[in-house]
C-alpha positions in Angstrom: 58.3 2.3 1.2 61.8 1.7 2.8 60.3 1.4 6.2 57.5 -0.9 5.0 60.0 -3.2 3.2 62.8 -3.2 5.7 63.5 -6.8 6.7 62.0 -8.3 3.5 64.1 -10.0 1.0 65.1 -8.1 -2.1 63.3 -10.6 -4.3 60.0 -10.4 -2.3 60.2 -6.6 -2.3 60.7 -6.6 -6.1 57.8 -8.9 -6.5 55.5 -6.7 -4.4 56.5 -3.6 -6.3 56.0 -5.3 -9.7 52.6 -6.9 -8.9 49.6 -5.3 -10.6 47.2 -3.5 -8.3 44.3 -5.8 -7.1 41.1 -5.3 -9.0 38.8 -3.0 -7.1 35.3 -4.0 -6.2 32.6 -1.8 -7.8 31.7 1.0 -5.4 28.2 0.4 -3.9 25.7 3.2 -3.2 26.1 5.0 0.1 23.3 5.7 2.6 23.2 9.2 1.2 22.9 7.9 -2.4 20.0 5.6 -1.4 18.2 8.4 0.3 18.7 10.7 -2.6 17.1 8.1 -4.9 14.0 8.1 -2.7 13.6 11.8 -2.5 11.6 12.5 -5.7 9.1 9.6 -4.9 7.2 11.4 -2.2 6.6 14.6 -4.1 5.6 12.7 -7.2 3.0 10.5 -5.4 1.7 13.5 -3.4 0.9 15.3 -6.7 -0.5 12.1 -8.3 -2.8 11.5 -5.4 -4.1 15.1 -5.6 -3.5 15.5 -1.8 -1.3 18.6 -1.9 -4.2 20.9 -1.0 -4.0 21.1 2.9 -1.4 20.5 5.5 -3.4 17.7 7.0 -3.7 15.8 3.7 -0.1 16.4 2.9 1.1 15.0 6.2 -1.2 12.0 5.9 0.1 11.3 2.4 3.7 11.6 3.6 3.0 9.0 6.2 1.3 6.8 3.6 4.4 6.9 1.4 6.6 6.2 4.4 4.5 3.2 5.2 5.2 1.9 1.7 8.9 2.3 2.3 8.6 0.2 5.4 6.5 -2.3 3.5 9.1 -2.5 0.7 12.0 -3.0 3.2 10.1 -5.8 5.0 8.9 -7.7 1.9 11.5 -6.9 -0.7 14.8 -5.4 0.5 15.4 -7.9 3.3 13.6 -10.8 1.6 15.8 -13.7 0.5 14.6 -16.6 -1.6 17.3 -18.8 -0.1 15.8 -18.2 3.4 12.2 -17.3 2.9 9.7 -16.2 5.5 6.1 -15.1 5.1 5.9 -11.5 6.2 2.9 -9.0 6.4 2.1 -7.5 3.0 -1.1 -5.5 3.5 -3.1 -4.6 6.6 -4.3 -1.5 8.4 -0.7 -0.1 8.6 0.3 -1.3 5.1 -3.0 -0.1 3.5 -2.3 -0.5 -0.2 -4.4 -2.0 -3.0 -7.7 -2.1 -1.1 -6.8 -4.8 1.4 -9.8 -6.8 2.5 -10.2 -6.2 6.3 -11.1 -9.9 6.7 -7.8 -11.1 5.2 -4.4 -11.4 6.7 -2.1 -11.0 3.7 1.4 -12.5 3.8 4.1 -12.5 1.2 7.5 -14.0 0.4 9.9 -14.0 -2.5 11.0 -17.4 -3.9 13.2 -18.9 -6.6 11.3 -20.8 -9.2 14.2 -23.3 -9.4 14.0 -24.0 -5.7 12.3 -26.7 -3.6 10.2 -25.4 -0.7 8.3 -27.0 2.1 5.2 -25.1 3.6 4.1 -26.3 7.0 1.9 -25.2 9.8 -1.4 -25.5 11.6 -4.7 -24.9 9.6 -6.6 -23.1 12.3 -10.3 -22.4 11.8 -10.3 -19.4 9.5 -12.8 -19.4 6.6 -10.1 -20.3 4.0 -6.4 -19.9 3.3 -5.1 -19.5 -0.3 -1.6 -19.2 -1.6 -1.1 -17.6 -5.1 2.0 -17.9 -7.2 2.9 -14.5 -8.7 5.4 -13.7 -11.5 6.5 -10.4 -9.9 7.4 -8.6 -6.7 5.6 -5.2 -7.0 8.7 -3.3 -8.1 7.3 -3.3 -11.6 4.0 -3.8 -13.3 4.7 -7.4 -14.0 2.0 -8.7 -11.6 -0.6 -6.3 -13.0 0.4 -6.9 -16.7 0.1 -10.7 -16.2 -3.4 -10.2 -14.7 -4.4 -8.0 -17.6 -3.2 -10.6 -20.1 -5.0 -13.3 -18.1 -1.7 -15.2 -17.6 -2.5 -18.2 -15.4 -1.3 -17.8 -11.8 -2.0 -20.9 -9.8 -3.7 -20.6 -6.5 -3.8 -23.4 -4.0 -6.0 -23.8 -0.9 -4.9 -25.3 2.4 -8.1 -27.3 2.4 -6.5 -29.4 -0.5 -4.1 -30.8 2.0 -4.0 -33.7 4.5 -4.3 -32.6 8.1 -3.3 -34.7 11.1 -5.2 -34.8 14.4 -3.7 -31.5 15.4 -4.7 -30.0 12.0 -1.0 -29.8 11.1 -0.1 -29.9 7.4 3.0 -30.2 5.2 3.3 -29.6 1.5 6.2 -29.5 -1.0 6.3 -26.8 -3.6 8.7 -27.5 -6.5 8.9 -27.7 -10.3 8.7 -31.5 -10.1 7.6 -33.9 -7.5 10.6 -35.1 -5.5 11.6 -38.7 -6.4 10.0 -41.2 -4.0 7.9 -38.5 -2.2 4.3 -39.5 -1.7 3.1 -36.6 0.5 1.2 -33.5 -0.5 2.8 -31.6 -3.4 2.0 -28.4 -5.4 3.8 -27.7 -8.7 5.9 -24.6 -8.8 5.6 -22.6 -12.1 8.8 -21.6 -13.9 7.8 -17.9 -13.9 6.9 -17.7 -10.2 8.9 -15.0 -8.2 6.7 -14.6 -5.1 3.9 -16.2 -3.1 0.9 -14.2 -1.9 -1.1 -15.7 1.0 -4.6 -14.7 2.0 -5.9 -15.9 5.3 -9.6 -15.1 5.4 -11.5 -14.7 8.6 -15.1 -13.6 9.0 -15.5 -13.8 12.8 -12.4 -11.8 13.8 -12.7 -12.6 17.5 -13.5 -16.3 17.6 -11.9 -17.9 14.5 -8.3 -19.0 14.9 -5.7 -17.8 12.4 -3.5 -20.4 10.8 0.2 -20.5 11.7 2.4 -21.1 8.6 6.1 -21.5 7.9 8.2 -22.0 4.8 11.6 -23.5 4.3 13.9 -24.0 1.3 15.0 -27.6 1.1 17.7 -27.4 -1.7 21.0 -25.5 -1.2 21.1 -21.9 -2.4 23.5 -19.1 -1.6 22.1 -16.1 0.4 21.9 -12.7 -1.1 25.3 -11.1 -1.9 26.3 -7.6 -0.7 25.8 -6.3 -4.2 22.3 -7.8 -4.4 21.3 -6.3 -1.1 22.5 -2.9 -2.4 20.6 -3.4 -5.6 17.4 -4.2 -3.7 17.8 -1.0 -1.6 18.3 1.0 -4.8 15.2 -0.5 -6.3 13.0 0.3 -3.2 11.8 3.5 -4.9 10.2 1.4 -7.6 8.4 -0.8 -5.0 7.0 2.4 -3.4 6.0 4.2 -6.6 4.7 1.3 -8.7 2.4 0.0 -6.0 0.7 3.4 -5.1 0.7 4.6 -8.7 -1.0 1.4 -9.9 -3.8 1.5 -7.3 -4.6 5.2 -7.8 -4.9 4.4 -11.5 -7.2 1.4 -10.8 -9.6 3.6 -8.7 -9.7 6.2 -11.5 -10.5 3.4 -13.9 -13.5 2.4 -11.9 -14.6 6.0 -11.5 -14.5 6.4 -15.3 -15.8 3.0 -16.4 -18.1 2.0 -13.6 -19.4 5.4 -12.6 -20.1 7.2 -9.3 -22.7 6.1 -6.7 -23.1 2.7 -8.3 -21.5 -0.7 -8.3 -20.9 -3.1 -11.1 -19.2 -6.5 -11.7 -15.6 -5.9 -12.5 -14.4 -7.3 -15.8 -11.0 -6.0 -15.0 -10.8 -8.2 -11.9 -12.5 -11.1 -13.7 -9.2 -11.4 -15.5 -7.4 -12.1 -12.2 -7.1 -15.8 -12.8 -5.7 -16.5 -9.2 -9.0 -15.8 -7.5 -11.1 -18.5 -9.1 -14.8 -18.5 -8.1 -14.6 -14.9 -6.8 -16.7 -12.1 -8.3 -15.7 -8.5 -7.6 -18.1 -5.6 -7.8 -16.7 -2.0 -7.8 -18.0 1.5 -8.2 -17.4 5.0 -6.9 -19.1 7.0 -4.2 -19.3 10.8 -4.1 -21.7 12.3 -1.6 -22.0 15.3 0.7 -22.2 15.0 4.5 -26.0 15.5 4.3 -26.4 12.7 1.8 -26.3 8.9 1.9 -26.3 5.9 -0.4 -28.5 2.9 0.3 -27.1 -0.3 -1.2 -29.5 -3.2 -1.5 -28.9 -6.7 -2.7 -30.2 -10.2 -2.4 -27.7 -12.7 -0.9 -26.7 -15.9 -2.6 -28.4 -19.0 -1.2 -25.0 -20.7 -1.0 -21.8 -18.8 -0.5 -18.5 -19.6 1.1 -17.9 -15.9 1.9 -19.1 -12.4 1.0 -18.0 -8.9 2.0 -18.2 -5.2 1.3 -15.8 -2.3 2.0 -15.2 1.4 1.4 -11.8 2.8 0.2 -10.6 6.3 -0.5 -9.5 7.5 -3.9 -6.0 5.9 -3.5 -7.6 2.5 -2.8 -6.6 2.7 0.8 -9.5 1.1 2.8 -11.1 3.6 5.2 -9.9 2.8 8.8 -11.6 -0.5 9.6 -10.2 -0.9 13.1 -11.8 2.3 14.6 -14.7 2.7 12.1 -17.2 0.4 10.6 -16.1 0.8 7.0 -16.5 -2.9 6.1 -18.9 -5.7 6.8 -18.9 -9.4 6.0 -21.4 -12.2 6.1 -20.7 -12.8 9.8 -21.0 -9.1 10.8 -23.8 -7.8 8.7 -27.5 -7.9 9.6 -29.9 -9.2 7.0 -33.4 -7.8 6.9 -36.5 -10.0 7.4 -36.9 -10.3 3.6 -33.5 -11.9 3.4 -31.8 -8.9 1.7 -28.7 -7.0 2.8 -29.1 -3.3 3.0 -26.2 -1.0 3.9 -26.2 2.8 4.3 -23.1 4.6 3.2 -22.7 8.0 4.9 -20.3 10.3 6.6 -22.6 10.7 9.6 -24.1 7.8 11.6 -27.7 7.1 10.3 -28.5 4.9 13.3 -28.9 1.7 11.4 -26.9 -1.6 11.9 -25.3 -1.8 8.5 -23.8 1.7 8.4 -20.6 2.0 6.3 -18.6 5.0 7.4 -16.9 7.2 4.8 -14.9 9.0 7.5 -15.7 12.2 5.6 -14.0 11.2 2.4 -15.8 13.2 -0.4 -15.2 10.4 -2.9 -14.0 6.9 -2.9 -14.6 3.3 -3.9 -17.2 0.7 -3.0 -16.1 -2.8 -3.4 -17.9 -6.1 -2.8 -16.9 -9.7 -3.4 -18.9 -12.9 -3.7 -16.6 -15.9 -3.0 -17.7 -19.3 -4.4 -21.3 -18.4 -4.3 -24.2 -20.1 -6.1 -25.0 -16.7 -7.8 -23.5 -13.2 -8.0 -26.3 -10.7 -7.6 -26.0 -7.1 -8.8 -26.7 -4.7 -5.9 -28.8 -1.5 -6.4 -27.4 1.8 -5.1 -29.7 4.8 -4.5 -28.6 8.3 -3.4 -30.9 10.0 -0.9 -30.9 12.7 1.7 -29.4 11.5 4.9 -32.5 12.7 6.8 -34.6 10.3 4.7 -32.7 7.0 5.5 -35.6 5.6 7.4 -37.9 5.9 4.4 -35.6 3.6 2.4 -35.0 0.8 4.9 -37.6 -1.7 6.3 -39.7 -0.4 9.1 -38.4 -3.1 11.5 -34.8 -2.0 11.0 -33.4 -1.5 14.5 -32.3 1.9 15.7 -28.7 2.0 16.8 -28.1 4.7 19.4 -24.8 6.6 19.8 -24.2 4.6 23.0 -24.8 1.3 21.3 -22.5 2.3 18.4 -19.8 3.2 20.8 -20.0 -0.3 22.3 -20.1 -2.0 18.9 -17.0 0.0 17.7 -15.1 -0.9 20.9 -15.8 -4.6 20.3 -14.8 -4.2 16.6 -11.5 -2.5 17.6 -10.7 -5.4 20.0 -11.5 -8.1 17.5 -9.4 -6.4 14.8 -6.4 -6.4 17.1 -6.8 -10.0 18.0 -6.1 -11.0 14.4 -2.6 -12.4 13.7 -1.4 -9.8 11.3 2.3 -9.4 12.3 
C-alpha cells in the first residue's frame, strides 16, 4: 500500500483506506454456465420424441433441437423491443409447429407500452396477417391463451391504404397518437410479440411483401443483465416449443384418430385466425399402402391447403418432396373434386403427398375464408390399387415427369423471401 499511496496527501490516503468497498455487481452466468443449462434439454426431447431408437434418428433429432437453439437466439435472445425487427420464425430450417409451406412466418418482440410504426411494400402475395400474442414461446402463455379463447387481435395489410407503389404505413399503439389521421391499429396491453404470416400460393410468381418495424417512443435497450437472463432462458424456448407440438400431435392421434381427418375444435379456439377452419388427423400406413383423400372444394375460398407432418409436427421436407399442395398447385378432377394420394412410394398421380417413409404422422388441411368447410373422406387402400380409386382420366405422372416437377418446386421454394 505504501508504494500505491506514495505522493498522495495523508488526508486522501486516510479517506481511501476508510472508504467502504464499492458494491459489487451480481455475477452473471459464464458461457460454461449457459451451456450447462442447455445440456439436459437435448436428452429430454430425444426421449420425449421417441427417436432414440437408431443412430440416424438420434442425429436427426439432435439437429432438430440445435435448430431450435438457433431459432431461439434469433427470435428471443437477441430480440429487443426497443429496436425491433421482424425475423424468420418458422420455415424449412426452423420446422416447428407444423409451419405451412405457403407461409413466410416472421416474428418480433414488442413492448405493449410502446408506439410502433410498421411500413413496407404490400407485394402480390395472397394475404399478410399480423397477430398480437401475449407470449414469446418460452412458456405456455401463448398456448394457454388460445385454449382459454383469449382474444388475440389479427390485422391484415389489406385493411391499409396503399400508395401508387403499394407502400403502406400504420401506427401500432395503445391509443391513437394525438392529431394523427393515418392508418392505426390498437395495441393490446397484454401483447408481448407479433407473429406475421405472409401467404403465397404461387411460390414462383407472386411477390413477397417487404416489411419493416420501428419504435417511435424512446426506450432503453436491453441491459447486460437482461441479455444474460434471455440466454439463461433459451432452454425454455427450445423445450417448450418442441414439447408443446409433440403433445399437440398426440392429442390429434388420440382424439381425431388415425387415417382420418376431422375439423379441429382445438384450433377453432385460436381466435387470431378468424375465418380459417383447420382439419387434422393422423396417418399410419406401410410402404405398400396408401390413403386416398377426397373432398369437394368450396365454391368461394380465399385460400386452401393440405400438408403432411411427422409425429413431432415437423412438416415433411416440402422443398425437395411434394409433401404439401395448395389451391394453385393441386389438380382438380373433372368432377370438381380434389383427390390426393398419401403414400411413401410414388403412385404416379398428380396429387401425390409424399410421407418420406414416415410410419406415422399428421395430415392437416385449412379452408381460409371459404363459403363452406367440407369434410374430406380418407380411405386406406393397397398401393397397387390406387388407379381403382381415382377417376379414369387421372393423368399418369412418369418418374421423369416427377423429377422435372420436383426440380421446379425446389426452385420455387427457394425463391421465397424467407430470410
